[in-house]
Structures are given as C-alpha cells and as structure tokens.
LUMKOL-596048 format. One record per atom (N, C-alpha, C): residue in three letters; x, y, z; residue number from 0. Coordinates in nm, 3 decimals. Layout:
  rest        X        Y        Z   nr
   ALA        X        Y        Z  NUM
...
END
This chain:
  rest        X        Y        Z   nr
   UNK    1.004   -0.878   -1.889    0
   UNK    1.006   -0.744   -1.784    0
   UNK    1.075   -0.660   -1.862    0
   UNK    1.004   -0.527   -1.838    1
   UNK    1.076   -0.418   -1.896    1
   UNK    1.023   -0.257   -1.809    1
   UNK    1.106   -0.170   -1.763    2
   UNK    1.091   -0.083   -1.679    2
   UNK    1.061    0.045   -1.754    2
   UNK    1.068    0.029   -1.881    3
   UNK    1.031    0.146   -1.970    3
   UNK    0.891    0.227   -1.940    3
   UNK    0.777    0.139   -1.951    4
   UNK    0.651    0.198   -1.903    4
   UNK    0.661    0.275   -1.739    4
   UNK    0.738    0.223   -1.659    5
   UNK    0.740    0.297   -1.547    5
   UNK    0.835    0.425   -1.542    5
   UNK    0.958    0.413   -1.606    6
   UNK    1.027    0.488   -1.634    6
   UNK    0.950    0.633   -1.735    6
   UNK    0.850    0.593   -1.811    7
   UNK    0.821    0.695   -1.879    7
   UNK    0.710    0.766   -1.815    7
   UNK    0.630    0.705   -1.714    8
   UNK    0.544    0.746   -1.612    8
   UNK    0.601    0.898   -1.548    8
   UNK    0.494    0.934   -1.491    9
   UNK    0.530    1.050   -1.427    9
   UNK    0.596    1.050   -1.272    9
   UNK    0.662    1.103   -1.218   10
   UNK    0.736    1.124   -1.075   10
   UNK    0.620    1.077   -0.973   10
   UNK    0.497    1.114   -0.957   11
   UNK    0.412    1.040   -0.888   11
   UNK    0.384    0.903   -0.888   11
   UNK    0.361    0.851   -1.016   12
   UNK    0.338    0.715   -1.026   12
   UNK    0.457    0.641   -1.001   12
   UNK    0.576    0.699   -1.052   13
   UNK    0.717    0.621   -1.011   13
   UNK    0.744    0.617   -0.851   13
   UNK    0.689    0.705   -0.764   14
   UNK    0.710    0.741   -0.623   14
   UNK    0.610    0.621   -0.582   14
   UNK    0.494    0.649   -0.628   15
   UNK    0.399    0.545   -0.589   15
   UNK    0.401    0.389   -0.604   15
   UNK    0.469    0.391   -0.711   16
   UNK    0.502    0.207   -0.723   16
   UNK    0.621    0.172   -0.646   16
   UNK    0.729    0.258   -0.619   17
   UNK    0.837    0.208   -0.559   17
   UNK    0.823    0.210   -0.401   17
   UNK    0.725    0.323   -0.336   18
   UNK    0.686    0.311   -0.193   18
   UNK    0.541    0.162   -0.175   18
   UNK    0.485    0.144   -0.281   19
   UNK    0.401    0.034   -0.269   19
   UNK    0.474   -0.099   -0.259   19
   UNK    0.592   -0.120   -0.391   20
   UNK    0.664   -0.221   -0.333   20
   UNK    0.756   -0.239   -0.221   20
   UNK    0.759   -0.140   -0.179   21
   UNK    0.864   -0.132   -0.065   21
   UNK    0.772   -0.175    0.053   21
   UNK    0.630   -0.110    0.085   22
   UNK    0.579   -0.153    0.158   22
   UNK    0.523   -0.260    0.180   22
   UNK    0.509   -0.351    0.060   23
   UNK    0.479   -0.486    0.038   23
   UNK    0.597   -0.562    0.102   23
   UNK    0.708   -0.526    0.080   24
   UNK    0.837   -0.622    0.142   24
   UNK    0.838   -0.587    0.272   24
   UNK    0.816   -0.457    0.312   25
   UNK    0.857   -0.440    0.441   25
   UNK    0.732   -0.520    0.530   25
   UNK    0.598   -0.509    0.514   26
   UNK    0.492   -0.575    0.554   26
   UNK    0.514   -0.716    0.535   26
   UNK    0.581   -0.776    0.447   27
   UNK    0.580   -0.931    0.458   27
   UNK    0.680   -0.931    0.567   27
   UNK    0.788   -0.829    0.573   28
   UNK    0.876   -0.902    0.691   28
   UNK    0.835   -0.892    0.804   28
   UNK    0.749   -0.775    0.803   29
   UNK    0.686   -0.742    0.967   29
   UNK    0.598   -0.871    0.999   29
   UNK    0.550   -0.921    0.887   30
   UNK    0.432   -1.039    0.923   30
   UNK    0.514   -1.151    0.973   30
   UNK    0.688   -1.176    0.909   31
   UNK    0.747   -1.263    0.953   31
   UNK    0.805   -1.270    1.090   31
   UNK    0.878   -1.183    1.102   32
   UNK    0.928   -1.137    1.256   32
   UNK    0.875   -1.109    1.349   32
   UNK    0.961   -1.174    1.474   33
   UNK    0.881   -1.166    1.612   33
   UNK    0.790   -1.016    1.632   33
   UNK    0.686   -1.015    1.736   34
   UNK    0.632   -0.905    1.764   34
   UNK    0.656   -0.862    1.892   34
   UNK    0.624   -0.719    1.900   35
   UNK    0.623   -0.671    2.028   35
   UNK    0.748   -0.602    2.098   35
   UNK    0.841   -0.648    1.998   36
   UNK    0.960   -0.566    2.076   36
   UNK    0.986   -0.453    1.978   36
   UNK    1.119   -0.362    2.017   37
   UNK    1.154   -0.241    1.984   37
   UNK    1.177   -0.249    1.831   37
   UNK    1.223   -0.358    1.753   38
   UNK    1.221   -0.390    1.624   38
   UNK    1.080   -0.388    1.529   38
   UNK    1.002   -0.417    1.633   39
   UNK    0.843   -0.441    1.588   39
   UNK    0.786   -0.300    1.547   39
   UNK    0.805   -0.224    1.652   40
   UNK    0.771   -0.108    1.671   40
   UNK    0.796   -0.007    1.536   40
   UNK    0.965   -0.009    1.556   41
   UNK    1.016    0.080    1.465   41
   UNK    0.974    0.025    1.299   41
   UNK    0.976   -0.106    1.283   42
   UNK    0.953   -0.118    1.141   42
   UNK    0.803   -0.092    1.134   42
   UNK    0.711   -0.116    1.220   43
   UNK    0.594   -0.056    1.212   43
   UNK    0.551    0.103    1.197   43
   UNK    0.622    0.138    1.242   44
   UNK    0.637    0.263    1.212   44
   UNK    0.647    0.320    1.081   44
   UNK    0.753    0.271    1.027   45
   UNK    0.815    0.279    0.870   45
   UNK    0.710    0.229    0.813   45
   UNK    0.639    0.130    0.809   46
   UNK    0.548    0.042    0.743   46
   UNK    0.396    0.143    0.720   46
   UNK    0.367    0.192    0.845   47
   UNK    0.242    0.263    0.836   47
   UNK    0.278    0.409    0.764   47
   UNK    0.390    0.483    0.778   48
   UNK    0.437    0.585    0.742   48
   UNK    0.438    0.568    0.556   48
   UNK    0.532    0.425    0.538   49
   UNK    0.495    0.383    0.359   49
   UNK    0.407    0.394    0.331   49
   UNK    0.280    0.309    0.413   50
   UNK    0.144    0.306    0.340   50
   UNK    0.052    0.426    0.339   50
   UNK    0.076    0.518    0.452   51
   UNK    0.023    0.657    0.433   51
   UNK    0.042    0.698    0.296   51
   UNK    0.165    0.712    0.272   52
   UNK    0.218    0.781    0.185   52
   UNK    0.172    0.734    0.037   52
   UNK    0.201    0.583    0.049   53
   UNK    0.124    0.528   -0.055   53
   UNK   -0.040    0.583   -0.101   53
   UNK   -0.113    0.573    0.012   54
   UNK   -0.264    0.619    0.001   54
   UNK   -0.257    0.767   -0.070   54
   UNK   -0.163    0.874    0.020   55
   UNK   -0.206    0.971   -0.055   55
   UNK   -0.135    1.003   -0.173   55
   UNK   -0.043    0.919   -0.227   56
   UNK    0.029    0.974   -0.368   56
   UNK   -0.095    0.891   -0.438   56
   UNK   -0.188    0.843   -0.415   57
   UNK   -0.276    0.749   -0.522   57
   UNK   -0.359    0.879   -0.570   57
   UNK   -0.382    0.992   -0.481   58
   UNK   -0.475    1.085   -0.537   58
   UNK   -0.416    1.166   -0.646   58
   UNK   -0.269    1.136   -0.653   59
   UNK   -0.206    1.253   -0.764   59
   UNK   -0.225    1.173   -0.882   59
   UNK   -0.264    1.031   -0.883   60
   UNK   -0.285    0.925   -1.004   60
   UNK   -0.447    0.916   -1.050   60
   UNK   -0.463    0.947   -1.170   61
   UNK   -0.617    0.959   -1.207   61
   UNK   -0.626    0.872   -1.372   61
   UNK   -0.510    0.768   -1.366   62
   UNK   -0.547    0.709   -1.468   62
   UNK   -0.668    0.616   -1.504   62
   UNK   -0.712    0.556   -1.400   63
   UNK   -0.833    0.518   -1.410   63
   UNK   -0.947    0.585   -1.318   63
   UNK   -1.039    0.635   -1.394   64
   UNK   -1.132    0.746   -1.387   64
   UNK   -1.244    0.657   -1.348   64
   UNK   -1.337    0.669   -1.275   65
   UNK   -1.457    0.594   -1.290   65
   UNK   -1.587    0.698   -1.237   65
   UNK   -1.546    0.798   -1.114   66
   UNK   -1.607    0.867   -1.038   66
   UNK   -1.543    1.025   -1.078   66
   UNK   -1.596    1.053   -1.177   67
   UNK   -1.504    1.213   -1.196   67
   UNK   -1.375    1.178   -1.201   67
   UNK   -1.269    1.240   -1.153   68
   UNK   -1.150    1.223   -1.113   68
   UNK   -1.085    1.111   -1.042   68
   UNK   -1.178    1.007   -0.997   69
   UNK   -1.128    0.909   -0.868   69
   UNK   -1.206    0.774   -0.929   69
   UNK   -1.141    0.689   -0.884   70
   UNK   -1.183    0.530   -0.900   70
   UNK   -1.183    0.462   -0.773   70
   UNK   -1.236    0.334   -0.748   71
   UNK   -1.258    0.287   -0.636   71
   UNK   -1.110    0.274   -0.548   71
   UNK   -1.022    0.259   -0.619   72
   UNK   -0.883    0.267   -0.524   72
   UNK   -0.896    0.418   -0.468   72
   UNK   -0.934    0.499   -0.503   73
   UNK   -0.927    0.635   -0.442   73
   UNK   -1.001    0.602   -0.325   73
   UNK   -1.133    0.558   -0.308   74
   UNK   -1.203    0.513   -0.215   74
   UNK   -1.133    0.406   -0.095   74
   UNK   -1.070    0.317   -0.158   75
   UNK   -0.992    0.245   -0.071   75
   UNK   -0.857    0.326   -0.012   75
   UNK   -0.804    0.427   -0.064   76
   UNK   -0.703    0.494    0.011   76
   UNK   -0.764    0.602    0.105   76
   UNK   -0.885    0.627    0.068   77
   UNK   -0.948    0.712    0.203   77
   UNK   -0.997    0.614    0.287   77
   UNK   -1.053    0.520    0.312   78
   UNK   -1.083    0.411    0.401   78
   UNK   -0.906    0.410    0.491   78
   UNK   -0.843    0.351    0.423   79
   UNK   -0.721    0.284    0.481   79
   UNK   -0.666    0.404    0.530   79
   UNK   -0.638    0.518    0.519   80
   UNK   -0.582    0.632    0.619   80
   UNK   -0.627    0.651    0.763   80
   UNK   -0.752    0.638    0.782   81
   UNK   -0.803    0.641    0.928   81
   UNK   -0.814    0.512    0.956   81
   UNK   -0.794    0.399    0.900   82
   UNK   -0.747    0.289    0.927   82
   UNK   -0.644    0.236    1.014   82
   UNK   -0.504    0.334    0.957   83
   UNK   -0.401    0.282    0.995   83
   UNK   -0.433    0.362    1.137   83
   UNK   -0.503    0.491    1.172   84
   UNK   -0.482    0.533    1.276   84
   UNK   -0.563    0.420    1.389   84
   UNK   -0.686    0.334    1.346   85
   UNK   -0.730    0.278    1.419   85
   UNK   -0.660    0.157    1.490   85
   UNK   -0.559    0.104    1.377   86
   UNK   -0.464   -0.021    1.405   86
   UNK   -0.370    0.021    1.526   86
   UNK   -0.335    0.147    1.484   87
   UNK   -0.223    0.223    1.591   87
   UNK   -0.273    0.238    1.766   87
   UNK   -0.420    0.281    1.744   88
   UNK   -0.467    0.311    1.858   88
   UNK   -0.507    0.147    1.966   88
   UNK   -0.536    0.075    1.829   89
   UNK   -0.556   -0.076    1.926   89
   UNK   -0.415   -0.126    1.956   89
   UNK   -0.302   -0.086    1.930   90
   UNK   -0.199   -0.132    1.988   90
   UNK   -0.158   -0.062    2.096   90
   UNK   -0.172    0.070    2.120   91
   UNK   -0.122    0.151    2.239   91
   UNK   -0.254    0.136    2.339   91
   UNK   -0.373    0.089    2.302   92
   UNK   -0.465    0.050    2.434   92
   UNK   -0.439   -0.100    2.460   92
   UNK   -0.348   -0.148    2.400   93
   UNK   -0.327   -0.293    2.404   93
   UNK   -0.418   -0.414    2.378   93
   UNK   -0.508   -0.367    2.275   94
   UNK   -0.605   -0.441    2.230   94
   UNK   -0.520   -0.532    2.109   94
   UNK   -0.405   -0.618    2.115   95
   UNK   -0.314   -0.657    2.027   95
   UNK   -0.392   -0.740    1.918   95
   UNK   -0.517   -0.834    1.970   96
   UNK   -0.549   -0.890    1.881   96
   UNK   -0.652   -0.816    1.753   96
   UNK   -0.710   -0.717    1.805   97
   UNK   -0.756   -0.626    1.704   97
   UNK   -0.658   -0.548    1.605   97
   UNK   -0.526   -0.506    1.686   98
   UNK   -0.430   -0.466    1.609   98
   UNK   -0.367   -0.543    1.515   98
   UNK   -0.353   -0.639    1.551   99
   UNK   -0.303   -0.753    1.448   99
   UNK   -0.422   -0.784    1.344   99
   UNK   -0.524   -0.770    1.333  100
   UNK   -0.635   -0.820    1.238  100
   UNK   -0.652   -0.704    1.165  100
   UNK   -0.637   -0.590    1.221  101
   UNK   -0.653   -0.464    1.136  101
   UNK   -0.520   -0.441    1.055  101
   UNK   -0.414   -0.447    1.120  102
   UNK   -0.292   -0.476    1.027  102
   UNK   -0.248   -0.561    0.934  102
   UNK   -0.322   -0.678    0.941  103
   UNK   -0.319   -0.805    0.827  103
   UNK   -0.391   -0.761    0.731  103
   UNK   -0.514   -0.698    0.775  104
   UNK   -0.647   -0.674    0.673  104
   UNK   -0.574   -0.551    0.577  104
   UNK   -0.515   -0.435    0.660  105
   UNK   -0.476   -0.328    0.569  105
   UNK   -0.369   -0.415    0.459  105
   UNK   -0.255   -0.483    0.512  106
   UNK   -0.157   -0.536    0.434  106
   UNK   -0.244   -0.609    0.314  106
   UNK   -0.337   -0.699    0.348  107
   UNK   -0.392   -0.784    0.253  107
   UNK   -0.489   -0.695    0.130  107
   UNK   -0.558   -0.614    0.198  108
   UNK   -0.632   -0.529    0.116  108
   UNK   -0.601   -0.406    0.033  108
   UNK   -0.487   -0.348    0.108  109
   UNK   -0.450   -0.213    0.060  109
   UNK   -0.337   -0.250   -0.012  109
   UNK   -0.278   -0.359   -0.004  110
   UNK   -0.172   -0.358   -0.092  110
   UNK   -0.128   -0.474   -0.176  110
   UNK   -0.171   -0.604   -0.146  111
   UNK   -0.185   -0.737   -0.181  111
   UNK   -0.283   -0.745   -0.294  111
   UNK   -0.400   -0.722   -0.236  112
   UNK   -0.504   -0.729   -0.333  112
   UNK   -0.502   -0.638   -0.430  112
   UNK   -0.522   -0.532   -0.386  113
   UNK   -0.471   -0.386   -0.464  113
   UNK   -0.411   -0.408   -0.588  113
   UNK   -0.256   -0.454   -0.560  114
   UNK   -0.170   -0.488   -0.616  114
   UNK   -0.183   -0.591   -0.698  114
   UNK   -0.271   -0.684   -0.677  115
   UNK   -0.288   -0.770   -0.788  115
   UNK   -0.385   -0.704   -0.934  115
   UNK   -0.473   -0.617   -0.863  116
   UNK   -0.534   -0.563   -0.993  116
   UNK   -0.457   -0.460   -1.080  116
   UNK   -0.327   -0.404   -1.055  117
   UNK   -0.229   -0.341   -1.114  117
   UNK   -0.190   -0.418   -1.217  117
   UNK   -0.202   -0.568   -1.207  118
   UNK   -0.110   -0.666   -1.319  118
   UNK   -0.225   -0.679   -1.404  118
   UNK   -0.329   -0.627   -1.423  119
   UNK   -0.456   -0.670   -1.497  119
   UNK   -0.436   -0.603   -1.638  119
   UNK   -0.437   -0.659   -1.757  120
   UNK   -0.394   -0.606   -1.907  120
   UNK   -0.439   -0.446   -1.888  120
   UNK   -0.351   -0.376   -1.973  121
   UNK   -0.387   -0.234   -1.977  121
   UNK   -0.332   -0.136   -1.865  121
   UNK   -0.257   -0.212   -1.753  122
   UNK   -0.248   -0.107   -1.644  122
   UNK   -0.088   -0.122   -1.642  122
   UNK   -0.045   -0.036   -1.580  123
   UNK    0.078    0.005   -1.576  123
   UNK    0.196   -0.131   -1.531  123
   UNK    0.125   -0.194   -1.447  124
   UNK    0.258   -0.288   -1.393  124
   UNK    0.244   -0.413   -1.471  124
   UNK    0.136   -0.434   -1.523  125
   UNK    0.113   -0.510   -1.628  125
   UNK    0.207   -0.511   -1.739  125
   UNK    0.233   -0.391   -1.795  126
   UNK    0.294   -0.347   -1.900  126
   UNK    0.473   -0.371   -1.861  126
   UNK    0.470   -0.343   -1.707  127
   UNK    0.611   -0.361   -1.662  127
   UNK    0.671   -0.507   -1.657  127
   UNK    0.563   -0.597   -1.616  128
   UNK    0.613   -0.704   -1.597  128
   UNK    0.603   -0.803   -1.686  128
   UNK    0.523   -0.786   -1.789  129
   UNK    0.466   -0.868   -1.896  129
   UNK    0.509   -0.798   -2.045  129
   UNK    0.535   -0.682   -2.051  130
   UNK    0.600   -0.599   -2.167  130
   UNK    0.500   -0.570   -2.270  130
   UNK    0.372   -0.557   -2.222  131
   UNK    0.245   -0.556   -2.307  131
   UNK    0.163   -0.441   -2.282  131
END
C-alpha cells in the first residue's frame, strides 16, 4: 500500500476519497447501531451530508470519461442526490421500512459497489492499495 498516488492527485480527488471512506465507515457504524434515537438521527444527518458531498465532488473528477466529460459514476451521483431526499422524506413521514431500504440501497450502491469499481486496475485506489 502506498499513499503516493493519492497525494499526487488533485485536492478534489483527495477530498472525494477521504469523504467517501469516511462515509463508508460512518454508514457501516450506522447500520450496526440501534435505530431511531437521537444518535441515529445525528449520525444519519452527518452521513447524508457526507454522501451528498461525495456525489457533488464526483462532478469535479473527470478521469473516467465515457459521455463527454462524464461517466456512469456521474449518473449514479445524479441519481443518489435526490434519493437522499427521498430517504429523508420516508423517515419524516414515518415510512421506516421504505427509509431503511432506501438508505441500505444507497450505502450498497453509491458507496460499496462503486467503491469496489475504484479497485479495478488502472484506477487510483487500485494504485493506492496495490502499488501499481
């Protein structure tokens, strides 16, 4: 493992990676802890804010270009942002099952699965973890 590729990357990429890793950790913690109390709501707000920043910062990264300056990851970011609002609306309306599944889907799709794609050869996080 070497942080050299990440250190050499621009500040948007560095911030994006740090926020994404923090969101993964916070999301996993949130899934493991008891639900519904003040701690859950506070951590949830922090997680939603982090994930929104991860999505927004992705638009400043253009290394993977498939559709002009964009990639399928940008499409996922554009989908994730309104889904965060939907998940919050579910919770506020008392639709807890819908809230739970929306949040689990966002955690799995926007962070875990997308994060695994960053480990493909040629991608920055692959170089960080595997040194190539």
